[in-house]
C-alpha positions in Angstrom: 27.5 -58.5 55.3 28.2 -55.7 53.2 31.5 -54.2 53.9 31.8 -50.2 52.8 34.5 -49.5 50.3 38.1 -50.1 51.3 40.3 -52.8 51.9 41.7 -53.4 55.5 44.9 -55.5 56.6 42.9 -58.6 56.8 42.6 -58.3 53.3 45.8 -57.9 52.1 46.9 -61.3 51.9 43.6 -62.3 49.4 44.7 -59.1 47.5 47.6 -60.7 46.6 46.9 -64.0 45.3 43.8 -62.4 43.2 44.8 -63.1 39.9 44.9 -66.9 40.8 41.5 -66.7 42.7 40.3 -64.7 39.4 40.9 -67.7 37.1 39.1 -69.9 39.8 36.0 -67.5 40.0 35.9 -67.5 36.4 36.1 -71.3 35.7 33.6 -72.0 38.8 31.3 -69.4 36.9 31.2 -71.2 33.3 30.4 -74.3 34.6 27.4 -72.4 36.4 29.0 -73.1 39.3 26.6 -72.1 42.1 27.7 -70.5 45.9 26.0 -71.0 49.1 24.3 -68.4 51.3 26.9 -68.5 54.0 29.5 -67.8 51.9 30.8 -64.1 52.7 32.1 -61.6 50.4 35.5 -61.9 48.7 38.0 -59.2 47.7 38.9 -58.8 43.9 41.7 -56.6 42.6 39.6 -55.1 39.8 41.2 -55.3 36.6 41.1 -51.3 35.8 43.4 -50.8 39.1 41.0 -50.4 42.1 40.3 -52.6 44.5 36.4 -53.1 45.6 34.8 -56.0 47.2 32.7 -58.3 44.9 28.8 -59.0 46.3 27.7 -61.7 47.6 24.8 -61.6 44.6 23.1 -64.9 44.7 22.5 -64.5 48.8 21.6 -60.9 47.9 19.1 -62.9 45.4 17.4 -65.3 47.6 17.1 -62.5 50.5 15.3 -60.0 48.6 13.1 -62.5 46.4 9.4 -62.7 48.0 8.0 -66.6 48.2 5.6 -67.4 45.7 2.8 -67.6 48.1 -0.7 -68.0 46.9 -2.9 -65.8 49.5 -1.1 -62.6 47.6 -3.2 -61.2 45.0 -1.8 -59.8 41.4 0.1 -56.5 41.8 1.9 -57.6 45.2 5.1 -59.1 43.2 5.8 -55.7 41.7 4.0 -53.2 39.2 6.9 -51.7 36.6 6.2 -49.2 34.1 8.6 -48.8 30.8 8.7 -45.1 29.6 10.2 -45.0 26.3 9.7 -46.5 22.8 9.1 -44.7 19.4 8.6 -44.6 15.8 12.4 -46.1 15.3 12.5 -47.7 18.8 10.4 -50.9 19.6 12.9 -53.2 20.8 14.5 -51.6 23.8 11.2 -51.1 26.0 10.1 -54.1 25.2 13.1 -56.0 25.9 12.9 -54.2 29.7 9.2 -54.6 29.9 9.2 -57.9 29.4 12.0 -58.8 31.5 10.6 -57.9 34.4 7.5 -60.4 34.0 10.2 -63.3 33.5 11.8 -61.8 36.7 8.9 -62.5 38.4 6.5 -59.6 38.3 3.0 -59.2 38.2 2.2 -56.6 35.4 4.3 -54.7 32.6 3.5 -51.4 31.2 5.0 -49.5 28.3 4.2 -45.9 27.9 5.4 -45.2 24.2 4.5 -42.9 21.5 1.3 -44.0 18.9 3.8 -45.3 16.3 5.6 -47.9 18.8 2.3 -48.9 20.4 1.1 -51.0 17.9 4.4 -52.8 17.1 5.0 -53.5 20.7 1.7 -54.9 21.3 2.6 -57.2 18.6 5.6 -58.6 20.4 3.8 -60.2 23.2 0.2 -60.0 24.4 1.4 -59.9 27.9 2.7 -56.1 28.0 0.3 -53.4 28.7 1.0 -50.9 26.4 -0.1 -46.9 26.6 0.3 -44.5 23.2 0.2 -41.2 25.2 3.3 -40.0 23.9 4.0 -37.7 20.9 6.6 -36.6 19.1 7.7 -33.1 17.9 7.0 -34.4 13.7 3.3 -35.5 14.7 2.5 -31.9 16.1 4.8 -29.7 13.4 1.8 -27.1 13.1 0.8 -27.0 16.7 1.2 -23.4 18.3 3.1 -23.2 21.7 -0.1 -23.1 23.5 -1.2 -26.3 21.5 1.7 -27.9 22.3 1.5 -26.9 26.6 -1.5 -28.3 26.0 -0.8 -31.6 24.6 1.9 -32.1 27.5 -0.1 -31.1 30.0 -2.8 -34.4 28.7 0.2 -36.4 28.4 1.0 -35.9 32.2 -2.2 -36.0 33.2 -3.0 -39.5 31.4 0.1 -40.9 33.3 -1.2 -39.6 36.6 -4.1 -41.6 36.8 -1.5 -44.7 36.5 1.6 -43.2 38.6 0.3 -44.5 42.1 -0.2 -48.3 40.5 3.8 -48.4 40.2 6.4 -50.0 42.4 9.3 -49.0 40.0 9.7 -46.9 36.3 12.4 -47.4 33.9 13.0 -44.0 32.0 15.1 -44.2 28.5 14.9 -47.4 26.3 13.8 -46.8 23.0 13.2 -43.5 23.9 14.7 -41.8 21.3 16.2 -38.2 21.4 12.9 -35.5 20.4 13.2 -32.4 22.1 8.9 -32.4 22.8 9.4 -36.0 24.1 12.0 -35.6 26.8 10.5 -32.5 27.5 6.8 -34.4 28.9 9.3 -37.2 30.1 11.0 -34.6 32.3 7.5 -33.7 33.8 6.6 -37.7 34.0 9.9 -37.7 36.0 9.7 -34.8 38.7 6.0 -36.1 39.4 7.6 -39.4 39.9 10.3 -38.2 41.7 7.4 -36.0 44.2 5.2 -39.7 44.6 8.3 -41.3 45.9 8.7 -43.8 43.0 11.9 -45.3 42.4 13.5 -44.3 38.7 16.0 -46.6 36.8 16.9 -44.5 34.5 18.8 -46.3 31.1 19.7 -45.3 27.1 18.2 -42.0 26.3 17.1 -41.5 29.7 20.4 -40.9 30.6 20.8 -38.7 27.8 17.8 -36.7 29.1 19.5 -36.4 32.7 22.9 -35.8 31.9 22.0 -32.3 30.5 19.4 -31.9 32.9 20.7 -33.7 36.2 18.3 -31.6 38.7 15.9 -34.6 37.7 17.6 -37.0 39.7 20.0 -34.7 41.7 19.6 -35.8 45.3 16.8 -38.5 45.1 18.2 -41.4 46.7 15.3 -43.4 45.0 17.0 -43.3 41.3 19.3 -45.5 39.6 21.5 -44.5 36.8 23.2 -47.5 34.8 25.3 -46.1 31.6 27.6 -47.9 29.9 31.0 -46.9 28.8 30.0 -43.8 27.0 27.6 -43.0 28.9 29.7 -42.8 32.3 32.3 -40.4 30.3 29.3 -38.5 29.7 28.3 -38.0 32.7 32.0 -37.7 34.3 32.3 -34.8 31.9 29.0 -33.5 32.7 29.2 -34.0 36.4 33.0 -33.7 37.6 34.4 -31.7 34.6 37.0 -34.3 33.9 37.4 -37.1 32.3 37.4 -41.0 33.2 40.3 -41.5 35.6 40.7 -45.5 35.0 43.3 -45.5 37.5 41.0 -44.4 40.4 37.9 -45.7 39.0 36.4 -46.7 42.7 37.1 -43.3 44.0 35.7 -41.1 40.5 32.3 -43.5 40.9 31.9 -42.7 44.8 32.7 -38.7 43.5 30.7 -38.9 41.3 27.3 -40.7 42.8 28.2 -38.1 45.9 28.3 -35.0 43.7 24.7 -36.1 42.0 23.5 -36.2 46.0 23.7 -40.5 46.8 22.3 -41.2 43.1 22.8 -44.8 43.1 24.8 -45.5 39.7 25.6 -49.0 38.3 28.7 -48.6 35.9 28.3 -51.6 33.2 31.7 -52.9 31.9 33.7 -56.2 32.1 32.5 -56.2 35.7 29.7 -54.0 36.9 30.4 -51.9 39.6 27.5 -49.7 41.6 28.1 -47.1 44.2 25.5 -44.7 46.1 28.3 -42.7 47.5 28.9 -44.8 50.6 30.6 -47.8 49.1 31.5 -49.7 46.3 30.1 -52.8 45.3 31.3 -55.0 42.1 29.8 -58.2 40.2 32.2 -60.0 38.1 30.6 -62.8 37.4 31.1 -64.1 34.1 28.3 -63.8 31.6 28.9 -64.0 27.9 31.8 -62.8 25.6 28.8 -62.3 23.1 28.0 -58.3 23.7 24.7 -58.5 21.3 22.3 -54.9 21.7 19.3 -55.1 24.5 21.3 -56.9 27.4 21.1 -53.4 29.1 17.2 -53.0 28.3 17.0 -56.6 30.0 19.3 -55.3 33.5 17.1 -52.1 33.6 14.1 -54.2 34.0 15.7 -56.7 36.0 16.8 -53.8 38.6 13.5 -52.3 38.9 11.7 -55.5 39.5 15.0 -56.1 42.1 14.3 -53.1 43.6 11.2 -53.1 44.6 11.7 -56.1 46.1 14.3 -55.0 48.1 12.2 -52.3 49.5 9.4 -54.8 50.3 12.3 -56.6 51.9 13.5 -53.7 54.0 10.1 -53.6 55.8 10.5 -57.3 56.8 11.6 -57.9 60.4 12.1 -61.8 60.0 14.6 -60.8 56.9 18.1 -60.9 57.9 19.3 -57.4 59.2 22.6 -56.7 57.0 20.5 -56.8 54.1 17.6 -54.8 55.6 20.0 -52.0 56.2 21.4 -52.0 52.8 20.0 -49.5 50.5 17.6 -51.0 48.3 18.7 -49.3 45.1 22.1 -51.0 44.8 20.7 -54.7 46.3 18.4 -54.0 42.9 21.6 -53.6 40.9 23.4 -56.2 42.6 20.7 -58.9 42.1 19.9 -57.4 38.7 23.4 -57.7 37.1 24.1 -61.2 38.9 20.6 -62.8 36.9 21.9 -61.1 33.8 25.2 -62.2 33.6 24.6 -65.6 35.0 21.4 -65.8 31.9 23.8 -64.1 29.8 26.2 -67.4 30.4 23.7 -69.9 30.1 22.4 -68.5 26.9 26.1 -68.7 25.2 26.1 -72.5 26.7 23.7 -72.8 23.9 23.4 -70.7 20.5 27.3 -69.8 21.2 28.0 -66.9 18.4 24.3 -66.5 17.5 23.4 -65.6 20.8 20.6 -63.0 20.7 19.1 -61.0 23.9 16.1 -62.7 23.0 17.8 -66.1 23.9 19.0 -64.4 27.0 15.5 -63.3 28.3 14.7 -67.2 28.0 17.0 -68.0 30.3 16.3 -65.5 32.9 13.7 -67.9 34.5 16.5 -71.5 34.1 19.0 -69.3 35.6 16.9 -67.9 38.4 15.4 -71.6 39.5 18.9 -72.8 39.2 19.2 -70.0 42.5 16.7 -70.7 44.2 
């Protein structure tokens, strides 16, 4: 079961031997150790000095993942849309979108600029690519009224697809062009009005940090900041610098201040909070920190979030799971699977491990868990 943030007296003895158990846990993870469904969550002492509860990630993975059923039709296992990709950045949206497919989503779309579309299409015929976004350099000679018309056209094109999606991933390879960000802001607002979950990463976090109202109070939103992105969020929302001595309290406060938005703080271990509790995923991954792993994570979280929402309505599922915020479940599952896939990739490729190697191991790691 999931326990709210905090340590009761029953966990005090566990905390005292945290260092030894932490070492044992990492050794088991490196060897591909698989934890059974019945193992309860273990309290661990986080390296930043705060107390957290380790999520039973493998149990979450098994519980929320839908079975492969021949009676289901295309689309029922998930339809994900990635909003990102410009002339400078084409890898990030591809990584997020293809990871969603590798995990088990049926359809994966990418909404990008025309300059990125052909490149992204060349990476894989599996992706559905929509070159509808525009950057300022492409419309430099257009007056303000013309720009408003272009913006309306972009939103209208996206509206045709909106109701088909189970989750949006906003930000991978988006860039920071002002006109492009303005259009994406309107897409996010429309998605929120339609109750479509949103996972925000990369340049989407730059947008949200400067326009926090886009996600404030929206409990179907997930933010996935790295160290620097988290620092900017804390400074913007809490008006202070990051406090490494109060990691969990600060994360709880940040999530509450943004109205219960779920935050997945990436790091040596991932911390997840929806403003009510803090969960930790500290499964050992890979010491190779190649770029693009955050994009895999955002695509993964999107799929698992959509599956967790389906799971919530299934009466036969475990009650403790069904009562848990689906955004939190999606973050736990996505974080765990990425870390295990990264460990497998590093085992084979060592220092030459690339993001594409990790993506190829997503299915293998998942098979071992099933």
